[in-house]
N, C-alpha and C positions, 0 to 999 in steps of 0.2 A: 774452789767452790764458790759459787755467787750466795752474797747475804740474802734471806729472805726478805721479801717486801712485804712491811707491814706498816702501812700508812695509817692515818688517823684524820679524825674532824678538820685537825689544826693544819694537817698537810693540805686538805682541799681549801680551807681559807686560805694558806700561805699562797695558793695557786690564784686566788683572785675569785674564787667562788662563795657564794653566799651563803649562809648555814639554810638548811632546808630540810624539808622528812624524808628526801630522797638519801640523805648523807649515809644513814646506815647500811641501805642496800648498795650503794654503790659503793664504800668501803668493802664491805664483803666481796661483793664482785671481784675489786680488783686484786683484792689481799688473797682470795681463794685461786682466781687465775693468773696470778703473779703478775700483772700488766705492769709494764715498766715504760718509762719514755714516752716514744711515739705511739704504742700501742694504748698507755694510759689516756692518752691526750685525747687520742681517738675517741675511745670509750666517752670521755666525761664531755665530748663537743655537744651530746645532747641535752645537757644541763647546763649550757652557758646561757646566762639572762642579760637581758640589755643593760646598759649603765641605771644605776638610779637617777631617776628626773629629780631636780630638785625644786623648790618652791622658789618662784619669781620673787627675787629680793625686795621688789618693790610692785605693788598692785598695779594690773594691766589697766589702763585709763578705760572709762564707762561714759556711755549718756546718761545725765541725771534729768527727766524730763517730769519732773516734781519739784514743787514749792511749798514750802508750809507758811499758813496763812493765820496760824493761832498757836498760843504755845502747845497744845495736844500735839495739832501736827508736827510742829519742829522736833517733838521727843519722836515722834513714830519716823519720820524723814532721817533723824540723827540715827537712831537705829538700824533704818535701811541700809542707809551709805555705809556706817560702819560694818556690817555685816557683808556687805557688797565688797568692799575692799578687800576684806580678808580672804574671801571667795576667789578674787581676782588674781590671787597669789598662786593659785594650781597651775601646775605645769601645762596643762593642756589648753588653758585658755588664752584667746586672743582679743575677745572683744565682749561687750555687755551692754545693757541698759536698764534703766529703771521707768517704769511707766508711772503717771499719777495715781493710780490706785494701789501703790504698792505699800505693803506693811510686812514685819517680820514674821517668819515661819519656824523659828528655831534657834536654836544656840547661834553665838557670832559665827560668821564664815558661813552657815545656811542661806541657799537664794530664796531671796523674799518673795512671798506672792506679787506678782506684777515686775517680776524680774525676766530679763534676757541673757542668757550666757551663750556664748558661742564658743566651741571647744575645735581642736583640730584632731581629727581622726580619730575621735573618742565618744562615748556614750557614757554621761553619767545619770546612773538610775535615780540618785537621790535629786537630781534637778528637775526629773518631771514627776517626781514622788508618787505617793502609792493611788493616787485618783488618777491613774494612766487615762489621757484622752478624755477629760472632763470636757464637756462640750455643748452646745447650743444648737438647737434645731426650729427653725419655721416651718411652718404650714398656713397657707391662706386659706381660708373657708369660705371666701366669697361674703356675700350679705348676710351669711346665717346669723341670727340672735346670738350674741355673747353667751348668756346664760345657758344658752342649749348646749353650747359647745363645751362650756366649763362643767357642764351636768354631765355630759355625755363622757367627757375625760375624766371625770372623778370616777364613774363607774369602769373606766378602763386602765386606770394606771395602777403603782401600788409603790406606796412610801414605805421606809421603817427597815429594819433588820431583818437579816433572811431574804428569802424567795419565794417564789410561785409554788404552792402545792402542787402536787401531782393532778392530772385532770383539767389545770387550768395554767398550764406552759405553752409558751410559745415554742416553735420548731427552728432548729438550727438548720442553716441552708447545708446540703450534703458537701458544697465547696467549703463552706467554713469550717465544717466538722473535719472533713479532710486534713485541713491547714492545721489543726488544733492535735490531730494523732500525729502528725508528722513532724511537729517541732517539739526540740528536746525540752524546751521550758514549758510547753503547755500539755503534755500529750498524758499527765498522768490522770487516771480516773478521776480523782477529786476536781482537777481543773476543766474536766468535760463536763461534770455532773455541775459544777457551778454555772458554767456558762449555760446550761438549758434551766436551772433554777432561777437565775438572776436576769433571764433576758424578758424584758418587760417592766423591770422595776427603776425605783429611780434614788433609792438608797434614803439618807436623812441631811442634817446639816444644811447648807445653803442651797441646795440643789430645789428644783422648783419646777411646776407646771403653770405658765402665765398665759392668759387669755386679754386680747385687747382691739384695738381697733388702728387701722393705718390711716396718719393724717392725710396722706396722700391720696389714697382710694376708698378711705372708709370701710374697705373690708374686715371682716373679724379674722385675726391672726391667732395662733396657738404656739407658744414657744416651751418647750423642753430644755432644762438643764440638768445634765448629770454624767457621768465617767463611766467606767468599765466594773464597777462595782465589785465583788467580789473575788471575781477572777483576774482582773487586773491588779489588786493588791497582792494577790498569790504571785503575780509575774513579777512585781516590783519587789517582792522579798527577797525571790530566788535571783534577780537581777544585783541585789545589794550585796548579797553572799557572794557572788562571783565576782564582783566588782572590789569587794575587798581583798579577795585573796590576791590580784593582781596589784592592789594599791601595796599591801605588805610586801612584793617582791619590786615592783614599780616606782614607787613614791611612798615610803612609810611615814615622812614626814605629812603628807597629805592628809586633811581631814576626811575622818571616816565616811562623813555624809558626802564629801566631795569626791570619794573614789570611782574608778570609771573602768569600762570594758575597751582595750583597744580594738577599733572596728575592725582592724585587719587580722583579728584571729577566728578560729570558728565558733568561738564561744560569742565574739560580736558579731558577726555574721548571722547565727540564731538568734541573738537578743534582737538585732535589728527585724528581723521576720517575724519574730513575735510580737512586736511593737505593733507591725503594719495588721497583722491579723487581729489583736486586740481592738485597733481602731476600724476594722471591718465589723467586730462584734458591737462596739459602742455605737457606730451608727446604725446598726441594725435594732439596736435596742431602742434608740430613739424611733425609728420607723414603725415597729409594731406598735407600740402606744398611740402614735400617729394615725397609723391605718386603722385601728381599731375602734378610735374616735369618728374618725369618717365613716367608717362602716354602720357603726349606731346611728348615724344623722343621714346615713342614705348618700352621702356627698362624695364627690370626687374633688382631688385637691387642686387650686387654681395655680397654685406655686408652692415650692419647696425648696428650700437649703440650707445650710448648717457649717458650722466651723467648729474646729476644737480650738480650747484656749490652755490645754496643758498636755504638752506633748513634744516630742522632738521631731525637728524637721531638718532634712539633708540638703546639702548643695554640693557636690563634689565632695570633699574631704572633711567638710564645716559641718557641722552638727550644732545648730540652733536649738538650745533647750527653753522652751516657756514654760514659767512657772507663773499661770496665770497672765497668758498676754495672747491678745488675739493676731493672727495671721493676718495683715493686709495684702503682701505679695503673693501672687497667683502660683508664683513657682512653689510656693509651699504645701498648695493644694492640688494633688494629681485630678482631683474629681469636682473642683468648683464648678457650682452651676450659679451662684448669686452674689450678692452682696454678705458684708460680714454684722456679726449681732454682738451688742454690747449692752447686756440687761445691768440696771442700775440697782434698784430696789424696788419691791411690789408696789408701792405709792408712787413710781417713778416710771417714763416710758422706756419700752426697749430699742436701742438706737441701732439705726441699720444705717452701716458706713460703708465707705470704699475710702481707698486713696493711696497713695504712691510711697515708694521705698526710697528713705532719705537715710543720710548719715547719720541724722540724729536718733530715728526710729527702726533702723537696722529692718525693715519690713514689718513692723510690729504695731500694734495698739492697746491701748487698755483693754481689758476683760471685765469691768463691773466697776463699782463704788468704790471696793476694799473696806477695811476696817480701822480706824484710829486706836482702836482699845480691844482689847479680850471680851468674851462673851462671858467671862466670870465678872470682869469689873463693869461692863456694860449694865450686868444685872444690878451689881451694887448700886450705881446710880438711880437704879429706880427703886430705889427701897421707901417704903413707905406709901407706896401704890399698889393696888391689886393688878395681877395681872388681865383681868378682864377691864380695868378701868384703863390700862396701857394701850390696850389691843383697840378698846374703841375709839380711843383718841386718833389713834396713828393709822387707822384703815379705813377712817369714818369716809363715805362713799364708796367703798370697794367691796367687793364679794371676796373675803378673803378666808381660806380654809384650810384647818391642818387635818391630815390626815387621820392621826392618833386622836383628834379630837380635844389636845391637850395644847394649850397656847405654847409657843416658845418667842419669849420677848426676845431673844437675842437674836431672832431673824426680823424683826419689824425694824421700819426705816431708820428710827434714830440710832440701829447698831452699827450704822453703816456710815461711812465718808458724806459728806455734802455733794450730792449729785452734780450741782451748778459748779463747783469748784473742779470736779473730774472735768468735764464738759469742757469749762474755759480753758483747763491746762491741755488738753487734746488738742484745742485750736491754737492755742498760743505755741505748742511744741512740734506740730505738724502731725499728729497724729490720727489722722483720718477726718473725712469729712463725712458728718450728717447727711444722708439723703432722704431719709423717711423717720418716724417716731410710731413706735406702736403704743398707743396711749391705753392703760391698766383700765379693765375692767373689773378683773379678780385672778385670783390666783390658788395656787394648793403646795402646800409643804408639808412636811413629813411631821412637824412640830414636836414637843418633849415626849419620846416615847420612853425617856427615863422614869418617869412618874409611875410607869404602869410595867416596869420592868417584874419579871416573874419574883425576884427575890424580894423586891421592895411590897409586892403585892402579897406575900407569903408573910413576912413581917407585920405588915398591917392586919393580916387575918389573924394573926396569933397573939398582936395586942390588942383585939377587940374583947 
């Protein structure tokens, strides 16, 4: 009489399998059906995992297109490069670059703002972050008075938390709605509801609406800067969850923020498709604000173009993750219609650039001026002055508005890196050529919404 088969988890581990949630079900199935030898191995084939991918022993080399010009910048550059060195040990990574506007964006090993990382056959959600497809769009308003454009835009846009109320919402296109409904990552009612509510909104933080005049033509131009709002943040959260599941099986030593979704999996295909849908949504998000402003002024656009600077770009089996870097190479933008846009700060021109791909830039340019210090530290440095005093000094001669009517000094020019330094290093490292500038007339930003947050208002009323 044959001995009864009674395998355990140790049996599976001895056979070379990694412990997983499937263990109890598999053990029960094998023991119940008394699978042995070839029959057991055939059954277990479905649970075979690829070998663990180890971290690179030394960091993959990356291009450093940034120089420190003072002690504060040196501290920033050191933190950026140290973080990149840790990140470049991730098994999927084959190349990378740092732009002149780079600054840290999380714990050591996190891609910095101003970082470009190239991965093979892998999408890293943490490397595009929650603000998927943060981007800029320009519309040429011809010889229209800049103040009239800014006034019309102020009436058309929406900053701050939440979305537009019913009766003031824009419509999703039928094609876009169908894409949401057919994608595993985007088809939940909450995703579709948020896609409707947040269309035509710009959020907060460093997002803006800028009006100025072209040095080349004298025409008035409007530029918007924002990303995919809540709907993109939801996709990011789901992507990170799936990526971490893969990380635990494929590369448990990889930092959680650098987890990836293999492109050649069903999840990878669905996530890539979802990213393209979010890109379309974000472009539409810019367009409805620009079109509403044109309609108010009874104008037609003389020109329009846009580019994202926070996204993932694909070339064959290579995925270029740009966390705050402007794509120069046309291969990254299937719908390219013009040059690229690099905003600096509200008191500086928006740069209109073009350029060639080099070994140094990997096909990218900076995305702005970046920061050398946190918002909190910048506010500490301004102690002793009122917000109104700081605002008056830093916005002199400009029509600068905060949508919440509350000044946010962490978005004033002194909060950012020196714009001239960024421009000089763009030229030095071959990161794009400036072909025009949009000189500032004025801008709109969210402002400090936290001052009038509901819980703060409630507390103030209680203490009256």
